FIBA-291267 format. One record per residue (C-alpha): x, y, z; residue in one letter; residue number from 1. Coordinates in steps of 0.1 Angstrom, whole numbers. Example, Ala and Ser with C-alpha at 12.3 -4.5 7.8 and 13.67 -1.06 7.14 Angstrom:
<rs>
R       X       Y       Z   code   pos
R     123     -45      78      a     1
R     137     -11      71      s     2
</rs>
This chain:
<rs>
R       X       Y       Z   code   pos
R     250    -306      14      m     1
R     247    -341      17      t     2
R     215    -353       4      a     3
R     216    -364      43      a     4
R     217    -334      53      a     5
R     184    -323      34      g     6
R     170    -347      65      n     7
R     145    -325      81      g     8
R     141    -296      53      f     9
R      98    -299      61      t    10
R     103    -305      93      e    11
R     125    -270      96      l    12
R      95    -255      77      l    13
R      70    -264      96      e    14
R      91    -253     128      y    15
R      94    -217     114      l    16
R      54    -219     106      n    17
R      48    -225     145      a    18
R      77    -206     158      s    19
R      69    -175     140      r    20
R      34    -179     123      s    21
R      52    -180      80      v    22
R      41    -202      63      d    23
R      70    -212      37      f    24
R      49    -243      20      t    25
R      35    -226      -8      a    26
R      73    -217     -19      y    27
R      95    -230     -48      k    28
R     109    -259     -32      r    29
R     144    -256     -56      p    30
R     155    -223     -43      s    31
R     136    -218     -11      l    32
R     161    -253      -4      q    33
R     188    -233     -18      r    34
R     184    -201       3      r    35
R     180    -218      36      i    36
R     209    -242      26      e    37
R     234    -210      26      k    38
R     221    -200      59      r    39
R     233    -234      68      v    40
R     266    -234      57      q    41
R     269    -198      72      a    42
R     269    -208     108      v    43
R     284    -244     101      g    44
R     253    -263     110      a    45
R     254    -298      96      d    46
R     221    -298      84      g    47
R     187    -283      85      f    48
R     179    -306     123      e    49
R     210    -292     136      s    50
R     198    -258     121      y    51
R     169    -261     136      r    52
R     188    -264     169      d    53
R     207    -236     159      f    54
R     181    -212     156      l    55
R     162    -224     193      e    56
R     193    -211     211      l    57
R     199    -183     192      h    58
R     166    -165     180      p    59
R     181    -135     164      e    60
R     195    -155     134      e    61
R     159    -156     119      f    62
R     161    -117     111      d    63
R     196    -131      90      s    64
R     166    -157      77      l    65
R     143    -140      71      f    66
R     164    -120      54      d    67
R     178    -139      33      a    68
R     147    -158      20      l    69
R     124    -123      15      l    70
R     147    -106      -9      i    71
R     138     -72     -13      n    72
R     155     -64     -49      v    73
R     138     -30     -59      t    74
R     143       5     -69      s    75
R     121      37     -82      f    76
R     106      35    -116      f    77
R     122       1    -122      r    78
R     115     -13    -157      d    79
R     114      20    -168      q    80
R      86      18    -204      a    81
R      63      -3    -178      a    82
R      60      29    -153      w    83
R      58      53    -190      d    84
R      26      25    -196      y    85
R      14      33    -161      i    86
R      16      70    -164      q    87
R       2      73    -195      g    88
R     -22      50    -193      e    89
R     -33      33    -163      v    90
R     -32      65    -146      i    91
R     -54      87    -167      p    92
R     -75      56    -172      a    93
R     -81      51    -130      i    94
R     -87      92    -127      i    95
R    -113      91    -163      d    96
R    -137      58    -147      a    97
R    -139      84    -114      k    98
R    -161     107    -107      d    99
R    -138     139     -88      p   100
R    -150     133     -54      s   101
R    -141      91     -54      d   102
R    -118      79     -37      n   103
R     -86      57     -55      i   104
R     -70      28     -39      r   105
R     -39      19     -51      i   106
R     -20     -17     -37      w   107
R      16     -26     -37      s   108
R      18     -61     -29      a   109
R      55     -78     -17      g   110
R      64     -41     -13      c   111
R      97     -41       3      a   112
R     118      -9       7      s   113
R      88      17      -3      g   114
R     106      22     -39      e   115
R      76      10     -60      e   116
R      45      23     -39      p   117
R      66      55     -36      y   118
R      71      56     -77      t   119
R      33      52     -75      a   120
R      29      83     -55      a   121
R      50     104     -70      m   122
R      31      96    -106      l   123
R      -7      98     -89      l   124
R       6     134     -74      a   125
R      11     143    -106      q   126
R     -21     139    -125      a   127
R     -38     152     -96      l   128
R     -21     176     -83      g   129
R      -7     172     -45      v   130
R     -44     185     -29      e   131
R     -64     165     -43      a   132
R     -37     138     -42      f   133
R     -39     140      -5      r   134
R     -82     139      -4      r   135
R     -87     112     -24      r   136
R     -56      83     -28      v   137
R     -50      59      -4      k   138
R     -23      39     -13      i   139
R     -19       5       6      y   140
R      18     -13       7      a   141
R      20     -42      24      t   142
R      52     -71      31      d   143
R      57    -101      46      m   144
R      96     -87      55      d   145
R      86     -60      91      e   146
R     123     -52      88      d   147
R     122     -35      51      a   148
R      83     -20      63      l   149
R     111      -2      90      r   150
R     129      12      63      t   151
R      96      24      40      a   152
R      82      36      64      r   153
R     110      58      71      a   154
R     114      69      38      a   155
R     152      82      39      r   156
R     173      69       5      y   157
R     206      75     -12      s   158
R     218      95     -39      e   159
R     224      66     -57      r   160
R     187      54     -44      d   161
R     172      83     -66      l   162
R     193      74     -98      e   163
R     162      65    -119      k   164
R     142      94    -102      v   165
R     137     119    -133      p   166
R     154     157    -116      d   167
R     114     176    -116      d   168
R     105     146     -96      l   169
R     135     141     -75      r   170
R     135     181     -61      s   171
R     100     181     -61      r   172
R      91     155     -37      f   173
R     123     147     -23      f   174
R     140     167       8      e   175
R     181     166      17      r   176
R     191     160      46      s   177
R     223     157      57      g   178
R     238     122      34      e   179
R     200     109      30      r   180
R     165     120       5      y   181
R     140     120      23      g   182
R     100     116       8      f   183
R      79     146      11      a   184
R      55     145      46      v   185
R      22     161      29      d   186
R      26     126       4      t   187
R      36      98      25      r   188
R      10     104      49      r   189
R     -12      88      15      a   190
R       7      57      17      v   191
R      -4      29      48      l   192
R      26       4      53      f   193
R      11     -33      73      g   194
R      25     -63      73      r   195
R       7     -86      53      h   196
R       9    -122      43      n   197
R      -9    -131      11      l   198
R     -14    -169      15      l   199
R     -35    -164      44      k   200
R     -45    -128      48      d   201
R     -71    -113      39      a   202
R     -71     -91       7      p   203
R     -74     -56       1      i   204
R    -109     -47     -15      s   205
R    -123     -25     -40      r   206
R     -84     -17     -57      i   207
R     -82       7     -88      d   208
R     -44      -5     -88      l   209
R     -30     -34     -72      l   210
R      12     -34     -79      i   211
R      27     -71     -77      c   212
R      60     -70     -94      r   213
R      84    -101     -89      n   214
R      71    -115     -62      t   215
R      46    -144     -74      l   216
R      75    -160     -89      m   217
R      90    -175     -57      y   218
R      59    -198     -51      f   219
R      44    -226     -66      n   220
R      14    -232     -94      s   221
R     -12    -242     -77      e   222
R      -4    -212     -46      a   223
R       2    -185     -81      q   224
R     -40    -196     -87      h   225
R     -46    -191     -51      q   226
R     -33    -155     -44      v   227
R     -50    -146     -88      l   228
R     -78    -153     -72      a   229
R     -74    -130     -42      r   230
R     -61    -105     -62      f   231
R     -94    -110     -92      k   232
R    -115    -104     -59      y   233
R    -101     -73     -47      a   234
R     -99     -55     -80      i   235
R    -125     -35     -92      n   236
R    -139     -47    -120      p   237
R    -124     -14    -141      h   238
R     -90     -19    -122      g   239
R     -57     -31    -133      f   240
R     -30     -55    -120      l   241
R       4     -43    -127      f   242
R      34     -76    -128      l   243
R      72     -80    -128      g   244
R      88     -92    -154      k   245
R     101    -117    -142      a   246
R      60    -139    -136      e   247
R      49    -161    -154      t   248
R      24    -147    -185      i   249
R      -9    -156    -176      l   250
R     -39    -178    -191      s   251
R     -70    -166    -194      e   252
R     -82    -196    -170      a   253
R     -66    -173    -141      t   254
R     -94    -146    -144      g   255
R     -71    -120    -160      f   256
R     -56    -113    -192      v   257
R     -31     -84    -209      p   258
R     -42     -52    -213      d   259
R      -2     -45    -226      s   260
R      21     -78    -223      l   261
R      47     -57    -231      a   262
R      42     -34    -191      a   263
R      30     -66    -180      r   264
R      -1     -48    -172      v   265
R     -33     -70    -172      f   266
R     -77     -67    -167      v   267
R     -98     -88    -152      k   268
R    -117    -109    -179      k   269
R    -148    -104    -165      d   270
R    -146     -65    -164      g   271
R    -186     -50    -171      a   272
R    -202     -49    -137      e   273
R    -224     -82    -127      t   274
R    -257     -70    -138      p   275
R    -288     -63    -107      r   276
R    -314     -76    -115      a   277
R    -346     -60    -126      d   278
R    -373     -55    -103      a   279
R    -401     -29    -112      r   280
R    -403       2     -89      s   281
R    -442      -1     -89      a   282
R    -465     -26     -85      r   283
R    -486     -45    -111      p   284
R    -522     -26    -119      e   285
R    -549     -44    -104      p   286
R    -568     -58    -141      a   287
R    -538     -73    -147      h   288
R    -523     -89    -113      a   289
R    -542    -126    -133      d   290
R    -517    -122    -161      l   291
R    -491    -111    -144      v   292
R    -498    -142    -121      g   293
R    -504    -161    -154      s   294
R    -470    -151    -165      a   295
R    -456    -161    -132      f   296
R    -466    -197    -133      d   297
R    -457    -203    -170      a   298
R    -421    -204    -166      g   299
R    -406    -234    -178      r   300
R    -383    -234    -145      l   301
R    -392    -242    -117      p   302
R    -393    -208     -96      q   303
R    -398    -199     -57      v   304
R    -403    -165     -43      v   305
R    -394    -164      -6      v   306
R    -392    -132      20      d   307
R    -356    -120      29      i   308
R    -369    -143      66      d   309
R    -364    -173      39      g   310
R    -406    -180      46      a   311
R    -423    -194       9      l   312
R    -446    -171      -8      v   313
R    -444    -180     -43      l   314
R    -445    -208     -65      a   315
R    -451    -214    -105      n   316
R    -464    -245    -115      a   317
R    -434    -261    -118      a   318
R    -416    -254     -91      a   319
R    -447    -269     -73      r   320
R    -442    -302     -97      e   321
R    -407    -309     -94      f   322
R    -404    -299     -58      l   323
R    -438    -312     -47      n   324
R    -447    -281     -27      v   325
R    -474    -283      -2      r   326
R    -492    -260      19      e   327
R    -477    -272      51      d   328
R    -442    -262      33      r   329
R    -435    -228      38      t   330
R    -395    -226      44      s   331
R    -365    -229      24      l   332
R    -356    -253      44      e   333
R    -388    -278      41      e   334
R    -387    -275      -1      l   335
R    -359    -296       6      h   336
R    -343    -279     -30      i   337
R    -311    -291     -24      t   338
R    -292    -318       0      d   339
R    -269    -286       9      r   340
R    -297    -265      27      s   341
R    -267    -247      41      a   342
R    -251    -237      12      e   343
R    -285    -226      -3      l   344
R    -290    -198      29      r   345
R    -260    -187      18      a   346
R    -261    -180     -18      a   347
R    -298    -168      -6      v   348
R    -280    -143      17      r   349
R    -251    -135       1      r   350
R    -269    -121     -29      a   351
R    -294     -98      -6      i   352
R    -258     -85       6      e   353
R    -245     -80     -26      a   354
R    -277     -70     -45      r   355
R    -270     -87     -72      a   356
R    -278    -126     -84      p   357
R    -259    -155     -73      f   358
R    -255    -191     -84      a   359
R    -248    -223     -78      l   360
R    -236    -254     -99      q   361
R    -240    -289    -100      g   362
R    -260    -293     -60      l   363
R    -268    -329     -51      e   364
R    -307    -336     -44      r   365
R    -320    -366     -31      r   366
R    -358    -378     -35      t   367
R    -381    -394     -13      n   368
R    -386    -425      -9      p   369
R    -371    -437     -34      d   370
R    -332    -417     -28      g   371
R    -328    -413     -65      v   372
R    -299    -388     -68      v   373
R    -304    -352     -90      q   374
R    -278    -323    -101      f   375
R    -301    -286    -103      v   376
R    -280    -255    -106      d   377
R    -297    -227     -84      v   378
R    -296    -191     -91      t   379
R    -308    -164     -60      a   380
R    -322    -135     -74      t   381
R    -336     -99     -50      p   382
R    -362     -83     -61      l   383
R    -358     -47     -51      l   384
R    -386     -23     -47      g   385
R    -391      11     -41      p   386
R    -364      31     -27      g   387
R    -337      -1     -40      d   388
R    -355     -18     -11      e   389
R    -344     -58     -11      t   390
R    -381     -76      -7      l   391
R    -373    -111     -14      g   392
R    -348    -132     -32      v   393
R    -365    -153     -69      a   394
R    -352    -191     -64      i   395
R    -344    -206     -99      t   396
R    -341    -246     -97      v   397
R    -328    -263    -130      r   398
R    -325    -293    -130      d   399
R    -292    -311    -149      v   400
R    -294    -343    -141      t   401
R    -296    -351    -177      e   402
R    -265    -333    -186      e   403
R    -246    -343    -156      q   404
R    -248    -386    -168      y   405
R    -244    -368    -204      l   406
R    -209    -351    -191      r   407
R    -197    -380    -173      r   408
R    -206    -407    -205      e   409
R    -188    -377    -220      a   410
R    -158    -380    -201      e   411
R    -161    -423    -198      r   412
R    -161    -415    -238      g   413
R    -130    -386    -236      r   414
R    -107    -416    -210      g   415
R    -115    -447    -243      e   416
R     -97    -415    -266      l   417
R     -74    -412    -236      q   418
R     -60    -451    -238      t   419
R     -65    -452    -273      a   420
R     -42    -425    -278      y   421
R     -18    -433    -251      e   422
R      18    -426    -268      e   423
R       7    -398    -281      l   424
R     -12    -386    -244      q   425
R      24    -401    -231      s   426
R      48    -383    -262      t   427
R      24    -349    -246      v   428
R      28    -351    -216      e   429
R      67    -355    -216      e   430
R      72    -320    -240      l   431
R      44    -306    -214      e   432
R      71    -319    -185      t   433
R      97    -302    -203      t   434
R      78    -271    -208      n   435
R      74    -268    -172      e   436
R     110    -277    -158      e   437
R     120    -250    -190      l   438
R      98    -228    -174      q   439
R     109    -238    -138      s   440
R     146    -232    -145      s   441
R     135    -191    -168      n   442
R     126    -188    -130      e   443
R     151    -200    -112      e   444
R     172    -179    -134      l   445
R     152    -152    -128      e   446
R     154    -149     -92      t   447
R     194    -164     -95      t   448
R     193    -130    -113      n   449
R     176    -109     -86      e   450
R     197    -124     -65      e   451
R     229    -118     -81      l   452
R     221     -82     -86      q   453
R     214     -74     -51      s   454
R     252     -92     -46      t   455
R     264     -71     -76      n   456
R     245     -41     -59      e   457
R     266     -44     -27      e   458
R     299     -56     -43      l   459
R     299     -21     -60      e   460
R     299      -6     -24      t   461
R     327     -27      -9      m   462
R     346     -20     -38      s   463
R     340      15     -37      e   464
R     348      16       0      e   465
R     377       0     -10      v   466
R     392      21     -34      q   467
R     385      53     -11      a   468
R     404      33      17      t   469
R     433      24      -7      n   470
R     440      59     -20      d   471
R     441      74      17      e   472
R     469      45      23      l   473
R     485      52      -8      d   474
R     488      89       1      a   475
R     501      80      38      r   476
R     526      57      21      a   477
R     538      85      -1      q   478
R     541     104      25      e   479
R     562      82      45      m   480
R     580      76      19      r   481
R     595     112      14      r   482
R     598     110      56      q   483
R     621      79      49      v   484
R     639      96      22      e   485
R     642     127      36      e   486
R     658     109      71      l   487
R     677      88      44      r   488
R     694     122      27      l   489
R     697     141      62      r   490
R     716     104      81      e   491
R     738     101      49      a   492
R     745     141      55      f   493
R     756     138      87      i   494
R     773     104      85      s   495
R     794     123      63      s   496
R     802     151      83      i   497
R     806     134     110      l   498
R     829     114      86      q   499
R     848     142      79      s   500
R     853     157     114      v   501
R     888     152     124      w   502
R     877     146     163      v   503
R     856     117     178      g   504
R     817     121     179      v   505
R     799     103     197      v   506
R     762     108     197      a   507
R     738      89     224      l   508
R     695      93     232      d   509
R     681      97     271      e   510
R     689      64     279      e   511
R     724      68     270      l   512
R     727      43     239      r   513
R     752      47     209      v   514
R     728      61     183      t   515
R     761      76     162      s   516
R     802      68     160      w   517
R     823      88     139      s   518
R     849      74     121      a   519
R     877      91     141      m   520
R     856      74     167      a   521
R     867      42     157      e   522
R     901      51     149      e   523
R     905      65     187      l   524
R     895      34     211      w   525
R     893       8     183      g   526
R     854      -4     182      v   527
R     838      -3     151      r   528
R     806      16     144      a   529
R     791     -18     142      d   530
R     791     -30     176      e   531
R     779      -1     195      t   532
R     753      14     182      i   533
R     724       4     204      g   534
R     746       1     228      q   535
R     742      11     262      p   536
R     777      38     263      f   537
R     787      38     300      l   538
R     792      -3     292      r   539
R     814      -1     265      l   540
R     847     -15     270      d   541
R     871      14     254      i   542
R     904      30     267      g   543
R     881      61     281      l   544
R     875      65     319      p   545
R     838      67     315      l   546
R     831      69     349      e   547
R     841     103     345      q   548
R     817     113     324      l   549
R     785      99     347      v   550
R     778     131     359      n   551
R     783     155     333      p   552
R     759     132     310      l   553
R     737     137     337      g   554
R     739     166     337      e   555
R     732     176     303      c   556
R     705     153     300      l   557
R     689     169     333      r   558
R     686     207     309      g   559
R     722     219     316      s   560
R     729     249     295      t   561
R     766     242     295      a   562
R     793     224     278      r   563
R     805     204     300      e   564
R     842     202     290      q   565
R     868     172     301      l   566
R     904     166     299      v   567
R     906     129     309      v   568
R     936     104     309      d   569
R     926      72     282      a   570
R     944      52     260      t   571
R     940      51     228      d   572
R     936      11     207      r   573
R     970      14     200      r   574
R     977      10     241      g   575
R     995      44     245      h   576
R     983      66     272      s   577
R     969     101     255      v   578
R     956     131     272      s   579
R     916     132     258      c   580
R     898     161     258      r   581
R     865     153     261      v   582
R     832     183     248      s   583
R     798     173     263      i   584
R     769     188     243      v   585
R     732     182     250      a   586
R     707     178     218      l   587
R     677     196     223      r   588
R     639     200     202      d   589
R     619     222     191      a   590
R     607     229     224      d   591
R     640     230     240      d   592
R     643     201     257      t   593
R     669     179     263      p   594
R     669     147     237      r   595
R     703     130     243      g   596
R     736     140     240      v   597
R     771     149     219      v   598
R     801     141     227      l   599
R     841     155     207      l   600
R     867     138     220      m   601
R     903     146     206      s   602
R     941     133     218      v   603
R     972     155     225      a   604
R    1006     130     227      e   605
R    1008     126     261      a   606
R     996     125     288      a   607
R     987     154     313      r   608
R     968     154     350      p   609
R     925     152     349      t   610
R     910     188     350      k   611
R     876     198     341      r   612
R     859     231     331      t   613
R     828     244     320      k   614
R     819     272     301      s   615
</rs>
């Protein structure tokens, strides 16, 4: 496609988002543009703007376009070694970490036509038993492609689709119906399919195993980190993330570390549960109340305690000094811990809801009246009473102003150091750029490989169909050649007989056209066979009085079973008058239906009166 034709690509993506709520802006531009250009060429559009007009006039093209953009290449037990690790290590770890009554939640993101969630279902049903599987397991399978989801919900696959499924699992979980195999209904009920956008829709929570294979590679780097952040939220502290071999190797910055790099299985870096605040279940004895109060007041960090409604209950000495707490300040907002009070209220609310500490870092705080900017870190810790009832929240404030200024000084120093080593940094950036290009090229090659694999499977299917058609045509051709050869031999046999008979033989079809003209007929009337074949017999210019043969020929064609014999005066090829005996016999098929006539002609030396006999 020309550069001019590339104009309007961004506008086309915006049109797809506005008209069909499908946002492709986070997808990798080169591969995305290449696949759209294929559709542009397929419909004969001049460019992206022309293709947009085509979409408006032909809404059915959206389905073909989304099929091209959302590549659905999958299979049962794809990458067998990785699934062996899931079966041998991951599933036992998930089961062992739960009580027998706990639910197990699986999420297959980008499930395509359903092979991967059904693979997970088979392995879990095998490990738990079908009854426990139906009671405990929920598998959420999501994708953007509605056509793929319809195929997945139907759960009907060809024998070729099941080639990688072990025989014992195939016989246990699939039921044959005609030429297709249906996934077992009692196991299929645990698999729930739905449309889901990884970049926009909220993630499914409390997941023990998240399967997202060869999906992230279609997104750019920013979108990949966004999706991985959502995955981190969705997965349980001891859950697993199962990726495809085409995905970029994850770094710790993503929040995941490898559990098995070869199997592409990862776990959350902070896999342990966040400890809840330790709240005492009983109030202090009255004799120690002063001691407890003094201990609280002696804390080095400013700390205040508010109840669940946000009213101030306690403030230690450091808080009273740092926050300038006065008796008339009774609410969280009036304490002026930070300029962004809404974020502080949200942190308190989340700590109460999660029953766990929640921290905010680097918040700005301007002191009145001089307006000096301070920076604070705030931690909200819920205080639990008897029966795990939330009594209030302890808010700890840490002044990090000096750290912020030191950090800025360090950043300024790093900037000066970066300037000093500018040439080296330039070289490093070039190497990083080259590495990114190589990584991008590798991902593009993986994507191309997926497309080629899909195309190869289609070509194999077409090749099998063409081969079957060729075999059938070959068999028909052989049969026709055999029949032609039989006809040729029969014709040659009949021709040899006709040439050897010493009477003139002429064969006519139902329309009285000449189909055979023997050598003796040529000798009698002086007309060659090639001049008569296919010609109307009654229009031939020969010495035989043909008008006298019209009625006998008609009677034969109408079904007369008698042989018509006539003796007529004729003129042979030399111009001599002769008496010609003509016998007319009907040609009949297997049903005794007349299909033509045969004339046998012989002559005497002198002409005699015409007479007609019937035998």
